C-alpha positions in Angstrom: -7.3 26.0 3.3 -10.6 24.6 3.1 -12.4 21.4 4.2 -14.4 19.8 1.6 -16.0 16.3 1.1 -18.3 16.3 4.0 -21.4 18.5 5.0 -20.6 20.6 8.4 -23.0 18.6 10.8 -20.7 15.6 10.0 -17.9 17.2 12.1 -20.0 17.0 15.1 -20.2 13.0 15.1 -17.2 12.3 17.1 -17.0 12.5 20.8 -14.4 14.8 22.6 -12.3 11.9 23.4 -12.0 10.5 19.8 -8.5 10.7 18.6 -7.8 13.2 15.7 -5.9 11.6 12.9 -4.3 13.2 9.8 -3.2 11.6 6.7 -0.9 13.5 4.5 -0.3 13.3 0.8 1.3 15.9 -1.5 -1.3 15.5 -4.2 -4.2 13.7 -5.3 -3.2 13.1 -9.0 -3.0 9.7 -10.5 -0.9 7.2 -8.6 -0.8 4.3 -6.5 0.1 6.2 -3.2 -2.7 8.8 -3.9 -5.2 6.2 -4.6 -4.4 3.8 -1.8 -4.2 7.2 1.0 -7.7 8.4 -0.4 -9.2 4.8 0.0 -7.8 4.1 3.5 -8.5 7.6 4.9 -12.0 7.4 3.6 -12.6 3.9 5.0 -11.5 4.5 8.3 -13.6 7.6 8.4 -16.4 5.4 7.3 -15.8 3.1 10.1 -16.2 5.9 12.8 -12.6 7.2 13.1 -12.0 11.1 13.3 -9.7 11.2 10.1 -8.9 14.0 7.9 -6.7 14.0 4.8 -4.3 17.0 4.2 -3.6 17.5 0.5 -0.9 20.0 0.0 -1.4 20.3 -4.0 -3.1 23.2 -5.7 -4.0 20.8 -8.7 -7.3 19.4 -9.0 -7.8 16.2 -7.4 -8.3 13.0 -9.4 -9.4 10.7 -6.5 -12.4 11.1 -4.2 -12.4 10.1 -0.5 -15.1 9.7 1.9 -13.3 11.7 4.7 -13.0 15.5 5.0 -10.2 17.0 3.0 -8.0 20.2 3.7 -7.1 21.6 0.2 -4.7 24.2 -0.7 -6.2 27.3 -2.2 -4.7 29.0 -5.3 -3.7 32.5 -4.7 -1.1 34.7 -6.4 1.4 33.8 -3.6 0.7 30.3 -4.1 0.8 30.3 -7.7 4.5 31.5 -7.7 5.3 28.9 -5.0 3.7 26.2 -7.2 5.8 27.3 -10.3 9.0 27.3 -8.1 8.1 23.8 -6.6 7.9 22.3 -10.0 11.1 23.8 -11.1 12.9 22.4 -7.9 11.6 18.9 -8.5 12.7 18.8 -11.9 16.3 19.9 -10.7 16.4 17.9 -7.6 13.7 15.1 -7.7 14.2 13.7 -4.2 14.7 17.1 -2.5 12.3 17.5 0.6 9.7 19.7 -0.7 9.4 22.9 1.8 6.4 23.8 0.4 4.4 20.5 1.4 6.2 20.7 4.8 5.4 24.1 5.4 1.6 23.5 4.7 1.7 20.5 7.1 3.2 22.5 9.8 0.4 25.0 9.6 -2.1 22.5 9.7 -0.4 21.0 12.7 -0.2 24.3 14.6 -3.7 25.2 14.2 -5.2 21.7 14.9 -4.8 19.4 17.9 -4.1 16.2 16.2 -3.4 13.0 18.0 -1.8 11.0 15.2 -0.3 12.1 11.7 0.5 9.4 9.2 3.3 10.7 6.7 3.8 9.6 3.2 7.2 9.4 1.6 7.2 13.0 0.7 7.2 14.1 4.2 9.7 11.6 5.4 12.6 13.9 6.2 10.4 16.3 8.2 9.6 13.5 10.8 12.7 14.3 13.4 11.5 18.1 13.2 7.8 17.4 13.6 8.8 15.1 16.8 10.5 18.1 18.3 7.8 20.8 17.5 4.9 18.4 18.4 6.2 15.9 21.1 2.9 14.8 22.0 1.9 13.9 18.5 2.0 10.5 17.4 4.0 10.3 14.1 3.6 7.0 12.0 5.8 6.7 8.6 4.0 5.1 5.8 6.8 3.5 3.6 5.4 2.7 0.0 8.5 1.1 -1.5 11.2 -1.3 -0.9 13.8 -0.8 1.9 16.7 -1.4 -0.5 15.2 1.1 -3.0 14.9 3.8 -0.4 18.4 3.1 1.2 20.5 2.4 -2.1 18.8 4.0 -5.0 16.5 6.9 -3.9 18.3 8.2 -1.0 21.5 6.7 -1.2 23.5 9.9 -0.6 21.1 10.8 2.5 21.2 7.3 4.1 22.1 9.0 7.7 19.5 11.4 7.4 17.0 8.8 6.4 17.7 6.5 9.1 17.7 9.5 11.6 14.0 10.4 10.6 12.9 6.6 10.5 14.3 6.2 14.2 12.4 9.4 15.3 9.3 8.0 14.2 6.7 6.4 16.7 6.2 3.7 14.2 6.9 2.5 10.5 4.3 1.1 8.3 5.6 -1.3 5.7 3.9 -3.1 2.8 5.8 -6.4 3.0 7.8 -8.6 5.3 11.1 -8.0 3.9 11.0 -4.2 4.2 9.5 -4.5 7.8 12.3 -6.9 8.8 14.9 -4.4 7.5 13.4 -1.0 9.1 13.0 -3.0 12.2 16.9 -2.5 12.6 16.3 1.4 13.0 12.8 1.5 14.6 11.5 -1.3 17.0 8.0 -0.2 16.1 7.3 -1.6 12.5 3.8 -2.7 11.4 2.8 -4.8 8.4 0.1 -3.4 6.6 -0.7 -4.4 2.9 -2.5 -2.2 0.5 -6.1 -2.8 -0.2 -7.6 -3.9 -3.5 -9.5 -0.8 -4.6 -10.6 -1.9 -8.0 -14.6 -2.3 -7.9 -15.8 -5.7 -7.2 -16.7 -7.6 -10.5 -18.9 -10.7 -11.0 -17.0 -11.2 -14.3 -13.8 -12.9 -14.7 -10.9 -13.1 -17.2 -11.4 -14.7 -20.5 -9.1 -17.7 -20.2 -9.3 -18.5 -23.9 -7.8 -15.1 -24.9 -4.4 -15.1 -26.3 -3.8 -11.7 -24.7 -1.3 -11.2 -21.8 -2.1 -7.9 -19.9 0.4 -5.4 -18.4 -0.6 -2.4 -16.3 1.5 0.1 -14.7 3.5 3.3 -15.2 5.7 3.3 -18.3 9.1 3.5 -16.6 11.7 1.2 -18.2 14.1 0.6 -15.4 11.5 -0.1 -12.6 8.9 -1.8 -14.4 11.3 -3.9 -16.5 9.8 -3.1 -19.8 13.0 -4.0 -21.6 12.2 -7.5 -20.1 8.6 -6.9 -21.6 10.4 -6.8 -25.3 12.2 -9.9 -24.5 9.2 -11.7 -23.5 7.0 -10.5 -26.5 9.8 -11.8 -29.1 9.4 -15.3 -27.5 5.4 -15.5 -27.6 3.9 -18.0 -29.7 2.1 -17.1 -32.9 -1.4 -15.5 -32.1 -0.3 -14.3 -28.5 0.2 -10.7 -27.9 1.0 -8.3 -24.8 -1.5 -5.4 -24.2 0.1 -2.6 -22.2 -2.0 -0.3 -20.2 -0.1 2.7 -18.8 1.6 6.2 -19.3 4.8 7.5 -17.8 8.0 9.3 -18.2 9.4 6.6 -20.6 6.5 6.2 -22.8 8.2 7.7 -25.8 11.2 5.8 -25.3 9.3 2.3 -24.8 7.2 3.1 -28.1 10.5 3.4 -29.9 11.8 0.0 -28.6 8.5 -1.6 -29.8 9.0 0.0 -33.1 12.9 -0.8 -33.6 12.1 -4.4 -32.4 9.4 -4.7 -35.0 6.9 -5.7 -32.3 4.0 -3.6 -33.2 2.0 -6.9 -33.6 3.0 -8.4 -30.4 2.7 -5.3 -28.2 -0.3 -3.2 -28.2 0.0 0.2 -26.5 -3.4 1.1 -25.1 -2.4 4.2 -22.9 -3.5 5.1 -19.5 -6.7 3.3 -18.8 -9.1 3.8 -15.8 -12.4 2.6 -14.4 -14.3 0.3 -16.8 -11.7 0.5 -19.4 -9.0 -0.9 -17.2 -11.6 -3.4 -16.1 -12.0 -4.4 -19.7 -8.3 -4.8 -20.1 -8.1 -7.1 -17.4 -11.0 -9.0 -18.4 -10.0 -9.6 -22.2 -7.0 -11.1 -21.1 -5.7 -14.7 -19.8 -2.4 -13.8 -18.1 -1.1 -10.9 -16.3 2.7 -10.1 -16.5 4.5 -7.8 -14.2 8.3 -7.8 -15.1 9.3 -5.1 -12.6 12.8 -4.8 -11.2 11.2 -3.8 -7.8 7.6 -2.9 -6.6 6.6 -1.5 -3.2 3.5 -3.8 -3.2 2.2 -4.3 -6.7 -1.5 -3.3 -6.4 -2.1 -4.2 -10.1 -1.1 -7.5 -9.2 -3.9 -7.9 -6.7 -6.3 -6.3 -9.2 -5.7 -9.0 -11.9 -5.9 -11.8 -9.5 -9.1 -10.7 -8.2 -10.4 -10.9 -11.7 -9.3 -14.4 -12.2 -5.8 -13.5 -14.3 -2.9 -15.9 -13.5 0.0 -13.6 -12.4 3.6 -14.0 -13.4 6.2 -11.9 -12.1 9.8 -11.8 -10.9 10.7 -13.1 -7.3 10.8 -9.7 -5.6 9.9 -9.1 -1.9 6.5 -7.3 -3.0 5.6 -10.3 -5.2 6.5 -12.9 -2.6 4.1 -11.2 -0.4 1.1 -10.8 -2.9 1.6 -14.4 -4.0 2.7 -15.8 -0.6 5.9 -17.2 -2.0 4.6 -18.3 -5.4 1.8 -20.2 -3.9 -0.9 -18.1 -5.7 1.0 -17.1 -8.8 4.3 -18.1 -11.0 7.4 -16.3 -9.8 10.5 -16.2 -12.0 14.1 -15.9 -10.9 14.6 -12.3 -10.3 16.2 -10.4 -13.3 16.4 -13.6 -15.5 14.4 -13.2 -18.7 14.6 -16.8 -19.6 13.0 -17.6 -16.4 10.3 -15.3 -17.1 9.7 -16.5 -20.6 9.4 -20.2 -19.1 6.8 -19.3 -16.6 4.9 -17.6 -19.3 5.3 -20.6 -21.5 3.7 -22.9 -18.9 0.6 -20.8 -19.0 0.1 -20.2 -22.8 0.3 -23.9 -23.5 -2.1 -25.0 -20.7 -5.6 -23.7 -20.2 -5.7 -26.2 -17.2 -2.9 -24.4 -15.3 -4.4 -20.9 -16.3 -7.6 -22.2 -14.6 -5.7 -23.5 -11.6 -4.0 -20.0 -11.1 -7.2 -18.0 -11.8 -8.9 -19.9 -8.8 -5.9 -19.2 -6.7 -5.9 -15.7 -7.5 -9.3 -14.9 -6.7 -9.1 -16.8 -3.3 -5.8 -14.9 -2.4 -7.3 -11.6 -3.5 -9.8 -11.5 -0.9 -7.1 -11.3 1.6 -6.6 -7.7 0.4 -10.2 -6.4 0.7 -10.6 -2.9 1.8 -12.6 -4.2 4.9 -9.7 -6.6 5.8 -7.0 -4.0 5.4 -9.1 -1.5 7.3 -9.6 -3.6 10.0 -5.7 -3.9 10.3 -5.5 -0.2 10.2 -8.0 0.2 13.1 -6.0 -2.4 15.2 -3.0 -0.2 14.6 -4.6 3.0 15.4 -6.8 1.6 18.6 -4.1 1.6 21.1 -3.9 5.5 21.3 -8.0 5.5 21.1 -8.4 3.1 24.0 -5.9 5.1 26.0 -7.7 8.3 25.6 -11.2 6.5 26.3 -9.7 5.3 29.6 -8.2 8.9 30.7 -11.9 10.2 30.5 
């Protein structure tokens, strides 16, 4: 295990009374959880909190962070472990990863942390961690919708899931619906949105463009890519959908585009990052997200921040992002005709696109890194204050 990211003298800047906070992540590869965790952990560290990030993966990190990082060294033993881990994940994707948890236990045993924030891959270790480290404050960070965890991902492990949620000292939720549902199992639930992680830009979307943008993983069921096919068929002449992303269903989606003869209506751009992703947004006049479910939908907030009107299904996450449709157009969930109608309102009216562009920009400020970091600070403050009072 090695600490990287900050020079040695930086570790001396905290007083002995500062609470030590550990964020956990199974890897720092491409993904929303990884991206948000690295940003929040780094931002809190930058604000003066004694934060460390544990990365249990041996793979090279794709995201940088301002805080110290505990990485895993690749040795002959860990190489064998990594190979076995990949095999296990392919056979049983939702199985609690013993290698991630083992690494977490070692770090907790050798360091006196006050608070640990567990991402979903560590969820089923919560009760055991509380037994082994009873004075450790354990917070679960739920990145997806309550119903998806209970009725899809862990439908055969509901009892164990609820036991671990109940054992936690608190549950961090991304939207109100999920918070209300988890509050039935843990009275200490907190609403903390994900922050806008795209770099600020003085530019705004080209509202004269006849391009509708989509960005996200190419997973047909969750992201509703079958709905995207139906929407493309209904578009007026000259309009097209530009799709940025990669994922497990990339080949299947490409085939759907081909068999439906939509190569002129759906443009596949692959995974985009940085300035390429920024141009993807700026060269469009509408953003569409036909997802069946989302944890929060960071891409929608990114689009709004650049003046792109957002059209999506009326799901808990998008209700949160658009404040119940005040800052974006929401279609009846799962109703493709309703989605087409909302898109049509924007394709025929530049004035309406301008209206929702302005609304989106104003709403996105609510999700700035500084605003969300302040919420995290208030959440972590009670323990910090109690330690100061004890001194």
